[in-house]
All heavy atoms as an XYZ file, in Angstrom:
815
protein
N      77.620     91.786     81.382
C      78.930     91.244     81.779
C      78.794     89.738     81.745
O      77.905     89.181     82.370
C      79.266     91.791     83.141
C      80.668     91.376     83.558
S      81.178     92.161     85.142
C      81.702     93.781     84.571
N      79.706     89.091     81.098
C      79.613     87.599     81.056
C      80.573     86.993     82.096
O      81.312     87.670     82.766
C      79.943     87.137     79.643
C      81.330     87.401     79.169
O      82.206     87.693     79.993
O      81.601     87.329     77.948
N      80.542     85.687     82.173
C      81.293     84.953     83.173
C      82.780     85.123     83.011
O      83.541     85.163     83.997
C      80.857     83.461     83.188
C      81.436     82.724     84.431
C      81.384     82.784     81.923
C      80.718     83.083     85.693
N      83.261     85.320     81.784
C      84.690     85.497     81.545
C      85.136     86.814     82.147
O      86.197     86.926     82.696
C      85.003     85.450     80.064
C      84.889     84.040     79.511
C      85.212     83.976     77.981
O      85.760     84.946     77.461
O      84.904     83.003     77.380
N      84.309     87.871     81.964
C      84.621     89.211     82.566
C      84.722     89.097     84.084
O      85.598     89.649     84.721
C      83.560     90.217     82.132
C      83.607     90.551     80.661
O      84.664     90.364     80.028
O      82.584     91.047     80.131
N      83.778     88.395     84.612
C      83.688     88.285     86.090
C      84.862     87.486     86.563
O      85.507     87.861     87.548
C      82.372     87.649     86.531
C      81.185     88.647     86.197
C      82.382     87.313     88.018
C      79.843     88.037     86.413
N      85.230     86.466     85.908
C      86.411     85.668     86.235
C      87.652     86.472     86.201
O      88.498     86.343     87.062
C      86.575     84.450     85.332
O      85.481     83.547     85.516
N      87.801     87.258     85.154
C      88.964     88.158     85.027
C      89.045     89.097     86.199
O      90.110     89.280     86.784
C      88.859     88.918     83.698
C      89.997     89.894     83.525
N      91.288     89.549     83.237
C      90.021     91.244     83.624
C      92.098     90.599     83.154
N      91.323     91.631     83.367
N      87.905     89.766     86.525
C      87.878     90.702     87.666
C      88.244     90.008     88.968
O      88.952     90.525     89.821
C      86.551     91.383     87.723
C      86.183     92.355     86.642
C      84.732     92.768     86.741
C      87.106     93.523     86.612
N      87.752     88.793     89.134
C      88.007     88.056     90.376
C      89.514     87.658     90.485
O      90.124     87.855     91.510
C      87.170     86.759     90.376
C      87.320     85.985     91.669
C      88.117     84.897     91.824
C      86.787     86.301     92.931
N      88.082     84.469     93.146
C      87.257     85.323     93.811
C      85.923     87.246     93.361
C      86.902     85.317     95.195
C      85.583     87.299     94.715
C      86.043     86.318     95.586
N      90.051     87.209     89.359
C      91.498     86.812     89.367
C      92.388     88.058     89.624
O      93.450     87.917     90.250
C      91.872     86.187     88.034
C      91.283     84.810     87.906
S      91.734     83.867     86.379
C      92.618     84.974     85.367
N      91.994     89.222     89.220
C      92.760     90.417     89.433
C      92.520     91.038     90.789
O      93.144     91.989     91.174
C      92.430     91.449     88.355
C      92.861     91.069     86.979
C      94.352     90.959     86.885
C      94.785     90.735     85.448
N      96.256     90.757     85.273
N      91.604     90.447     91.563
C      91.345     90.934     92.955
C      90.366     92.098     92.954
O      90.128     92.648     94.062
N      89.756     92.505     91.867
C      88.911     93.669     91.840
C      87.577     93.448     92.543
O      86.899     94.434     92.923
C      88.599     94.089     90.379
N      87.218     92.191     92.764
C      85.945     91.893     93.470
C      86.084     91.531     94.915
O      85.138     91.200     95.606
C      85.236     90.739     92.699
C      84.951     90.968     91.230
C      84.290     89.736     90.626
C      84.091     92.213     91.011
N      87.343     91.573     95.380
C      87.593     91.275     96.802
C      87.764     92.500     97.647
O      88.288     93.545     97.096
C      88.827     90.360     96.941
O      89.948     91.080     96.469
C      88.666     89.091     96.216
N      87.358     92.473     98.836
C      87.600     93.538     99.786
C      88.295     92.999    101.008
O      88.125     91.813    101.280
C      86.267     94.291    100.207
C      85.251     93.343    100.722
C      85.716     95.066     99.005
C      83.978     93.985    101.200
N      89.090     93.817    101.650
C      89.839     93.317    102.838
C      88.853     92.925    104.021
O      87.714     93.310    104.020
C      90.696     94.505    103.248
C      90.569     95.493    102.158
C      89.366     95.164    101.313
N      89.422     92.245    104.946
C      88.665     91.888    106.099
C      88.215     93.173    106.835
O      88.770     94.234    106.588
C      89.445     90.982    107.114
C      90.689     91.731    107.648
O      90.551     92.609    108.476
O      91.808     91.329    107.313
N      87.242     93.078    107.722
C      86.637     94.256    108.323
C      87.593     95.156    109.034
O      87.527     96.399    108.946
C      85.476     93.829    109.252
N      88.549     94.602    109.747
C      89.482     95.363    110.504
C      90.406     96.256    109.593
O      90.486     97.467    109.772
C      90.399     94.495    111.391
C      91.401     95.226    112.282
C      90.668     96.011    113.395
C      92.340     94.238    112.890
N      90.939     95.658    108.524
C      91.758     96.371    107.633
C      90.926     97.398    106.793
O      91.255     98.515    106.569
C      92.486     95.385    106.693
C      93.520     95.984    105.764
C      94.220     97.125    106.124
C      93.703     95.419    104.511
C      95.208     97.654    105.247
C      94.691     95.956    103.658
C      95.370     97.040    104.060
N      89.731     96.895    106.372
C      88.808     97.809    105.633
C      88.510     99.007    106.433
O      88.523    100.159    105.913
C      87.546     97.038    105.273
C      86.562     97.882    104.511
C      85.148     97.321    104.601
N      84.654     97.491    105.982
C      83.658     96.864    106.517
N      82.987     95.921    105.808
N      83.258     97.075    107.745
N      88.164     98.866    107.664
C      87.780    100.017    108.545
C      88.974    100.956    108.764
O      88.778    102.152    108.839
C      87.230     99.484    109.879
C      85.879     98.841    109.713
O      85.212     99.028    108.683
N      85.445     98.122    110.710
N      90.169    100.357    108.878
C      91.352    101.210    109.013
C      91.607    102.054    107.741
O      91.942    103.219    107.812
C      92.577    100.370    109.294
N      91.420    101.398    106.610
C      91.548    102.162    105.305
C      90.511    103.232    105.221
O      90.806    104.406    104.802
C      91.437    101.165    104.135
C      92.600    100.246    103.955
C      92.250     99.161    102.897
C      93.850    100.947    103.662
N      89.247    102.949    105.598
C      88.163    103.965    105.488
C      88.424    105.087    106.478
O      88.275    106.264    106.174
C      86.845    103.298    105.780
C      86.292    102.352    104.753
C      85.073    101.672    105.169
C      86.167    103.037    103.399
N      88.921    104.728    107.684
C      89.260    105.807    108.678
C      90.392    106.708    108.143
O      90.261    107.917    108.298
C      89.701    105.134    110.001
O      88.577    104.383    110.505
C      90.077    106.193    111.055
N      91.361    106.119    107.501
C      92.446    106.897    106.988
C      91.913    107.835    105.873
O      92.252    109.015    105.783
C      93.558    106.033    106.412
N      91.020    107.330    105.021
C      90.423    108.155    103.967
C      89.617    109.297    104.635
O      89.714    110.442    104.205
C      89.443    107.327    103.123
C      88.560    108.125    102.299
C      88.965    108.740    101.109
C      87.238    108.430    102.710
C      88.136    109.557    100.367
C      86.402    109.225    101.968
C      86.825    109.791    100.846
O      85.994    110.648    100.085
N      88.811    108.995    105.619
C      87.993    110.004    106.230
C      88.826    111.108    106.937
O      88.527    112.262    106.802
C      87.009    109.335    107.287
C      85.980    108.489    106.580
C      86.375    110.383    108.163
C      85.186    107.543    107.473
N      89.880    110.709    107.540
C      90.740    111.666    108.272
C      91.617    112.507    107.359
O      91.841    113.670    107.620
C      91.581    110.945    109.300
C      90.833    110.427    110.512
C      91.753    109.687    111.465
O      92.998    109.780    111.378
O      91.172    108.998    112.407
N      92.135    111.906    106.337
C      93.181    112.540    105.583
C      92.828    112.966    104.139
O      93.491    113.821    103.550
C      94.448    111.687    105.482
C      95.069    111.464    106.842
C      94.852    110.219    107.513
C      95.836    112.396    107.465
C      95.412    109.985    108.751
C      96.398    112.174    108.687
C      96.210    110.987    109.335
N      91.789    112.378    103.543
C      91.436    112.657    102.162
C      90.119    113.436    102.066
O      90.087    114.464    101.445
C      91.404    111.379    101.352
C      91.042    111.700     99.833
C      92.782    110.638    101.382
N      89.112    112.856    102.676
C      87.780    113.459    102.553
C      87.675    114.908    102.939
O      86.976    115.686    102.228
C      86.731    112.597    103.382
C      85.366    113.030    103.052
N      84.688    112.660    101.917
C      84.511    113.777    103.787
C      83.485    113.241    101.982
N      83.347    113.870    103.087
N      88.386    115.377    103.969
C      88.262    116.785    104.345
C      88.723    117.745    103.201
O      88.243    118.869    103.129
C      89.147    116.942    105.557
C      89.139    115.605    106.181
C      89.100    114.637    104.990
N      89.656    117.275    102.372
C      90.190    118.099    101.300
C      89.528    117.865     99.958
O      89.621    118.697     99.075
C      91.718    117.870    101.193
C      92.347    118.219    102.513
C      92.736    117.208    103.378
C      92.529    119.507    102.860
C      93.336    117.525    104.594
C      93.142    119.871    104.063
C      93.515    118.851    104.877
O      94.088    119.198    106.132
N      88.916    116.677     99.764
C      88.222    116.349     98.575
C      86.943    115.583     98.906
O      86.864    114.347     98.682
C      89.147    115.513     97.647
C      90.314    116.202     97.099
S      91.256    115.303     95.846
C      91.814    113.893     96.818
N      85.964    116.294     99.335
C      84.711    115.593     99.772
C      83.810    115.232     98.550
O      82.873    115.892     98.232
C      84.025    116.641    100.676
C      84.535    117.922    100.172
C      85.928    117.673     99.680
N      84.197    114.170     97.840
C      83.563    113.849     96.623
C      82.325    112.924     96.846
O      81.599    112.693     95.892
C      84.537    113.144     95.677
C      85.762    113.976     95.294
C      86.748    113.144     94.516
C      85.339    115.188     94.561
N      82.156    112.353     97.983
C      81.017    111.530     98.300
C      80.200    112.026     99.447
O      80.706    112.822    100.280
C      81.493    110.085     98.570
C      82.371    110.044     99.808
C      82.141    109.464     97.375
C      82.672    108.618    100.309
N      78.980    111.621     99.588
C      78.137    111.869    100.708
C      78.600    110.859    101.783
O      78.212    109.696    101.717
C      76.693    111.718    100.397
C      75.751    111.783    101.549
C      75.974    112.948    102.479
O      76.037    114.102    102.061
O      76.127    112.662    103.742
N      79.460    111.271    102.660
C      80.115    110.350    103.600
C      79.179    109.615    104.498
O      79.327    108.366    104.645
C      81.137    111.124    104.429
C      82.059    110.288    105.322
C      82.845    109.313    104.487
C      82.991    111.205    106.103
N      78.177    110.240    105.054
C      77.264    109.557    105.985
C      76.502    108.411    105.264
O      76.278    107.364    105.777
C      76.307    110.525    106.686
C      77.089    111.410    107.582
N      77.647    110.955    108.743
C      77.353    112.726    107.517
C      78.256    112.033    109.352
N      78.127    113.117    108.585
N      76.015    108.742    104.074
C      75.301    107.753    103.263
C      76.235    106.574    102.878
O      75.838    105.418    102.960
C      74.719    108.420    101.979
C      73.978    107.496    101.076
C      72.643    107.021    101.629
O      72.171    107.560    102.625
O      72.096    106.095    101.051
N      77.434    106.897    102.473
C      78.435    105.872    102.104
C      78.686    104.940    103.289
O      78.627    103.707    103.167
C      79.699    106.556    101.655
C      80.818    105.666    101.304
C      80.878    104.983    100.056
C      81.863    105.429    102.236
C      81.930    104.188     99.713
C      82.900    104.559    101.891
C      82.906    103.909    100.665
N      78.914    105.527    104.469
C      79.217    104.704    105.629
C      78.035    103.857    106.094
O      78.193    102.766    106.520
C      79.748    105.594    106.771
C      81.084    106.288    106.579
C      81.443    107.220    107.645
C      82.152    105.256    106.340
N      76.841    104.397    105.932
C      75.621    103.658    106.269
C      75.514    102.453    105.414
O      75.235    101.362    105.923
C      74.402    104.580    106.123
C      73.117    103.894    106.605
C      71.915    104.809    106.380
N      71.677    105.093    104.992
C      71.236    104.188    104.074
N      70.913    102.946    104.455
N      71.032    104.519    102.798
N      75.744    102.596    104.129
C      75.701    101.448    103.205
C      76.767    100.439    103.551
O      76.489     99.197    103.598
C      75.817    101.940    101.764
C      74.578    102.765    101.362
C      76.055    100.779    100.797
C      74.724    103.480    100.079
N      77.978    100.858    103.815
C      79.052     99.985    104.192
C      78.704     99.247    105.482
O      78.868     98.024    105.616
C      80.401    100.691    104.329
C      80.796    101.354    103.015
C      81.477     99.787    104.842
C      81.164    100.434    101.901
N      78.230     99.996    106.458
C      77.938     99.394    107.772
C      76.857     98.349    107.679
O      76.948     97.292    108.236
C      77.561    100.482    108.745
C      77.337    100.008    110.157
O      78.241     99.276    110.613
O      76.318    100.260    110.751
N      75.782     98.617    106.876
C      74.696     97.703    106.715
C      75.190     96.438    105.969
O      74.897     95.377    106.410
C      73.595     98.363    105.928
C      72.365     97.507    105.795
C      71.269     97.996    106.663
C      70.082     97.174    106.334
N      69.007     97.418    107.267
N      75.906     96.602    104.927
C      76.580     95.501    104.241
C      75.706     94.479    103.547
O      76.177     93.520    103.055
N      74.433     94.788    103.415
C      73.511     93.791    102.806
C      73.013     94.239    101.465
O      72.434     93.414    100.719
C      72.248     93.559    103.691
O      71.541     94.766    103.826
C      72.662     93.023    105.053
N      73.158     95.483    101.142
C      72.642     96.011     99.870
C      71.209     96.457     99.993
O      70.667     97.057     99.068
N      70.564     96.152    101.069
C      69.153     96.536    101.263
C      69.004     98.051    101.461
O      67.998     98.645    101.046
C      68.562     95.855    102.483
C      68.500     94.383    102.334
C      68.003     93.637    103.571
O      67.504     94.390    104.518
O      68.151     92.457    103.642
N      69.967     98.717    102.073
C      69.849    100.174    102.308
C      70.480    100.990    101.200
O      70.589    102.245    101.361
N      70.863    100.411    100.133
C      71.497    101.116     99.069
C      72.743    100.413     98.610
O      73.211     99.463     99.252
N      73.227    100.866     97.523
C      74.459    100.189     96.945
C      75.491    101.248     96.540
O      75.062    102.373     96.216
C      74.116     99.310     95.773
C      73.264     98.180     96.131
C      72.913     97.294     94.998
N      72.042     96.234     95.491
C      71.810     95.135     94.807
N      72.424     94.930     93.685
N      71.015     94.216     95.327
N      76.707    100.863     96.486
C      77.736    101.702     96.016
C      78.532    100.938     94.969
O      78.555     99.709     94.952
C      78.692    102.222     97.165
C      79.359    101.051     97.819
C      77.973    103.142     98.148
C      80.481    101.430     98.768
N      79.177    101.714     94.162
C      80.046    101.138     93.102
C      81.224    100.448     93.756
O      81.884    101.073     94.614
C      80.497    102.193     92.144
O      81.595    101.825     91.414
N      81.524     99.190     93.327
C      82.719     98.554     93.823
C      83.980     99.276     93.371
O      84.963     99.400     94.135
C      82.730     97.094     93.351
C      83.840     96.205     93.929
C      83.836     96.223     95.464
C      83.737     94.804     93.379
N      83.898     99.884     92.174
C      85.034    100.716     91.728
C      85.301    101.894     92.667
O      86.416    102.150     93.033
C      84.808    101.211     90.296
C      85.792    102.182     89.762
C      87.172    101.634     89.700
C      85.340    102.705     88.392
N      84.198    102.533     93.074
C      84.309    103.628     94.009
C      84.882    103.209     95.333
O      85.827    103.800     95.901
C      82.981    104.314     94.239
C      82.954    105.420     95.299
C      83.786    106.616     94.940
C      81.485    105.854     95.540
N      84.428    102.069     95.776
C      84.868    101.522     97.085
C      86.372    101.180     97.020
O      87.130    101.458     97.877
C      84.052    100.311     97.429
C      84.244     99.819     98.798
C      84.167    100.653     99.916
C      84.494     98.478     99.049
C      84.341    100.165    101.235
C      84.679     97.947    100.379
C      84.604     98.868    101.436
N      86.780    100.520     95.914
C      88.207    100.178     95.738
C      89.066    101.457     95.652
O      90.178    101.500     96.224
C      88.450     99.343     94.434
C      87.779     97.983     94.433
C      88.484     96.980     95.360
O      89.295     97.281     96.197
N      88.157     95.740     95.190
N      88.561    102.485     94.990
C      89.337    103.724     94.871
C      89.487    104.414     96.244
O      90.565    104.960     96.562
C      88.631    104.660     93.920
N      88.460    104.333     97.035
C      88.548    104.994     98.409
C      89.498    104.229     99.267
O      90.310    104.845     99.957
C      87.130    105.054     98.986
C      86.335    106.168     98.291
C      87.203    105.319    100.512
C      84.881    106.207     98.696
N      89.487    102.908     99.155
C      90.448    102.085     99.930
C      91.851    102.353     99.446
O      92.765    102.425    100.252
C      90.098    100.633     99.940
C      88.804    100.325    100.729
S      88.511     98.583    100.918
C      88.257     98.064     99.279
N      92.028    102.498     98.174
C      93.340    102.827     97.619
C      93.854    104.143     98.167
O      95.047    104.175     98.565
C      93.194    102.923     96.061
C      94.441    103.515     95.406
C      95.664    102.879     95.443
C      94.308    104.718     94.704
C      96.755    103.453     94.843
C      95.443    105.250     94.118
C      96.690    104.692     94.153
N      93.070    105.119     98.262
C      93.533    106.432     98.848
C      93.847    106.289    100.320
O      94.796    106.923    100.796
C      92.482    107.562     98.666
O      91.278    107.212     99.374
C      92.225    107.813     97.251
N      93.179    105.405    100.959
C      93.433    105.198    102.414
C      94.786    104.504    102.680
O      95.430    104.711    103.702
N      95.273    103.733    101.689
C      96.495    103.022    101.859
C      97.680    104.026    102.102
O      98.604    103.755    102.875
C      96.838    102.118    100.618
C      98.250    101.642    100.622
C      95.870    100.950    100.558
N      97.574    105.178    101.493
C      98.703    106.163    101.677
C      98.812    106.641    103.101
O      99.870    107.160    103.502
C      98.441    107.327    100.729
N      97.748    106.558    103.848
C      97.716    107.176    105.194
C      97.536    106.218    106.339
O      97.748    106.556    107.515
C      96.618    108.248    105.233
C      96.806    109.310    104.204
C      96.053    109.246    103.019
C      97.698    110.300    104.354
C      96.232    110.224    102.048
C      97.900    111.277    103.405
C      97.154    111.196    102.267
N      97.089    104.989    106.086
C      96.855    104.032    107.130
C      98.123    103.662    107.845
O      99.206    103.708    107.265
C      96.118    102.785    106.585
C      97.088    101.909    105.801
C      95.436    101.955    107.652
N      98.030    103.369    109.162
C      99.191    102.901    109.948
C      99.856    101.709    109.278
O      99.125    100.773    108.909
C      98.762    102.673    111.411
C      99.934    102.438    112.251
O     100.466    101.317    112.331
O     100.381    103.424    112.883
N     101.151    101.694    109.231
C     101.829    100.610    108.557
C     101.562     99.227    109.178
O     101.653     98.247    108.507
C     103.366    100.892    108.590
C     104.189     99.824    107.899
C     105.084    100.393    106.876
C     106.069     99.427    106.297
N     105.764     98.108    106.034
N     101.220     99.187    110.483
C     100.961     97.950    111.156
C      99.792     97.208    110.453
O      99.766     95.953    110.373
C     100.687     98.141    112.628
O      99.516     98.890    112.797
N      98.780     97.959    109.963
C      97.659     97.296    109.265
C      98.123     96.724    107.948
O      97.643     95.676    107.547
C      96.567     98.335    108.950
C      95.824     98.752    110.218
C      96.054     99.942    110.824
C      94.851     97.914    110.786
C      95.390    100.283    111.969
C      94.175     98.273    111.959
C      94.456     99.446    112.519
O      93.778     99.805    113.672
N      99.035     97.389    107.245
C      99.508     96.886    105.987
C     100.315     95.579    106.201
O     100.179     94.646    105.466
C     100.409     97.989    105.285
C      99.705     99.261    104.945
C     100.718    100.248    104.343
C      98.553     99.033    103.981
N     101.160     95.648    107.222
C     101.981     94.449    107.549
C     101.088     93.262    107.929
O     101.254     92.164    107.419
C     102.969     94.787    108.702
O     103.742     95.944    108.286
C     103.848     93.591    109.038
N     100.099     93.528    108.731
C      99.171     92.464    109.160
C      98.378     91.919    107.981
O      97.997     90.733    108.003
C      98.182     92.994    110.234
N      98.137     92.754    106.945
C      97.410     92.265    105.775
C      98.340     91.560    104.777
O      97.906     91.117    103.749
C      96.753     93.468    105.128
N      99.652     91.483    105.097
C     100.542     90.744    104.243
C     101.380     91.537    103.274
O     102.054     90.996    102.387
N     101.332     92.896    103.373
C     102.138     93.740    102.487
C     103.409     94.047    103.138
O     103.516     94.493    104.279
C     101.355     95.017    102.181
C     100.060     94.774    101.501
C      98.817     94.772    102.106
C     100.053     94.453    100.094
C      97.615     94.560    101.501
C      98.839     94.146     99.410
C      97.657     94.238    100.139
O      96.464     93.967     99.487
N     104.521     93.853    102.354
C     105.837     94.138    102.912
C     106.190     95.568    103.023
O     106.932     95.987    103.874
C     106.875     93.365    102.103
O     106.808     93.803    100.717
N     105.588     96.391    102.130
C     105.816     97.820    102.101
C     104.547     98.573    101.744
O     103.642     97.964    101.157
C     106.913     98.213    101.056
O     106.391     97.873     99.713
C     108.243     97.457    101.300
N     104.546     99.862    102.027
C     103.416    100.643    101.652
C     103.276    100.695    100.121
O     102.218    100.673     99.597
C     103.551    102.057    102.220
C     102.313    102.919    102.022
C     102.378    104.284    102.665
N     102.634    104.178    104.098
C     101.723    104.005    105.056
N     100.455    103.942    104.701
N     102.025    103.965    106.310
N     104.475    100.758     99.480
C     104.483    100.815     98.032
C     103.805     99.533     97.394
O     103.027     99.601     96.429
C     105.915    100.919     97.501
C     106.040    101.053     96.009
C     107.481    101.227     95.591
C     107.619    101.358     94.064
N     108.953    101.567     93.671
N     104.065     98.405     97.985
C     103.431     97.132     97.495
C     101.931     97.149     97.700
O     101.175     96.739     96.864
C     104.031     95.942     98.264
N     101.492     97.701     98.828
C     100.043     97.797     99.113
C      99.431     98.780     98.144
O      98.342     98.539     97.571
C      99.772     98.219    100.541
N     100.081     99.905     97.941
C      99.521    100.890     96.956
C      99.402    100.305     95.556
O      98.424    100.550     94.875
C     100.410    102.158     96.995
C     100.275    102.995     98.234
C     101.071    104.197     98.199
N     100.298    105.163     97.366
C     100.552    106.436     97.342
N     101.521    106.974     97.966
N      99.807    107.240     96.556
N     100.418     99.543     95.154
C     100.369     98.966     93.832
C      99.204     97.956     93.713
O      98.448     97.941     92.769
C     101.654     98.245     93.523
C     101.669     97.622     92.141
C     103.029     96.968     91.839
C     102.998     96.381     90.427
N     104.251     95.757     90.094
N      99.038     97.146     94.758
C      97.973     96.147     94.777
C      96.583     96.803     94.725
O      95.733     96.388     93.914
C      98.092     95.226     95.979
N      96.382     97.846     95.494
C      95.096     98.487     95.497
C      94.873     99.348     94.252
O      93.728     99.471     93.743
C      94.922     99.357     96.800
C      94.494     98.542     97.979
C      95.370     97.884     98.751
C      93.128     98.465     98.272
C      95.017     97.129     99.825
C      92.724     97.701     99.367
C      93.590     96.987    100.110
N      95.945     99.885     93.747
C      95.839    100.622     92.453
C      95.370     99.674     91.342
O      94.469     99.960     90.572
C      97.159    101.263     92.081
C      97.191    101.734     90.663
C      96.507    102.907     90.317
C      97.886    101.064     89.654
C      96.488    103.355     88.985
C      97.859    101.489     88.338
C      97.167    102.609     88.002
O      97.168    103.085     86.714
N      95.968     98.495     91.286
C      95.638     97.512     90.252
C      94.149     97.102     90.374
O      93.487     96.901     89.396
C      96.598     96.326     90.278
C      98.036     96.691     89.807
C      98.921     95.490     90.000
C      98.070     97.219     88.386
N      93.694     96.919     91.606
C      92.299     96.534     91.842
C      91.377     97.646     91.290
O      90.340     97.349     90.689
C      92.012     96.335     93.350
C      92.541     95.084     93.905
C      92.134     95.023     95.406
C      92.715     93.852     96.074
N      92.175     93.651     97.376
N      91.726     98.894     91.507
C      90.922     99.983     91.115
C      90.971    100.144     89.586
O      89.987    100.482     88.967
C      91.397    101.269     91.744
O      91.261    101.239     93.139
N      92.110     99.901     89.024
C      92.302    100.106     87.588
C      91.610     98.995     86.770
O      91.116     99.365     85.691
C      93.826    100.026     87.261
C      94.111    100.427     85.857
C      95.628    100.398     85.655
N      95.801     99.461     84.531
C      96.851     98.811     84.234
N      97.915     98.972     85.046
N      96.936     97.983     83.253
N      91.580     97.788     87.199
C      90.907     96.752     86.432
C      89.458     97.099     86.290
O      88.873     96.939     85.282
C      91.051     95.403     87.157
C      90.175     94.284     86.548
C      92.494     94.922     87.161
């Protein structure tokens, strides 16, 4: 991957993650509403890596992380979306979808 590719991903927001409060709310929504019906990841390992946050204990795909947060947008309390600057749930879903798609 060259610098132009990285710049493109950065400009599209694919390399950014929300602040810890919003991120945790999205992850909680995923865990409560999506994971029980589609357990596609090893949840404890995933959360351990996220919690550590240094990459020393393992790594996860940023694409996977963006996709999980995207699924959480559908279920997270609207107050988190508003606090993060999204006017509607639809706007947040679109933004997170585009991050995942890029």
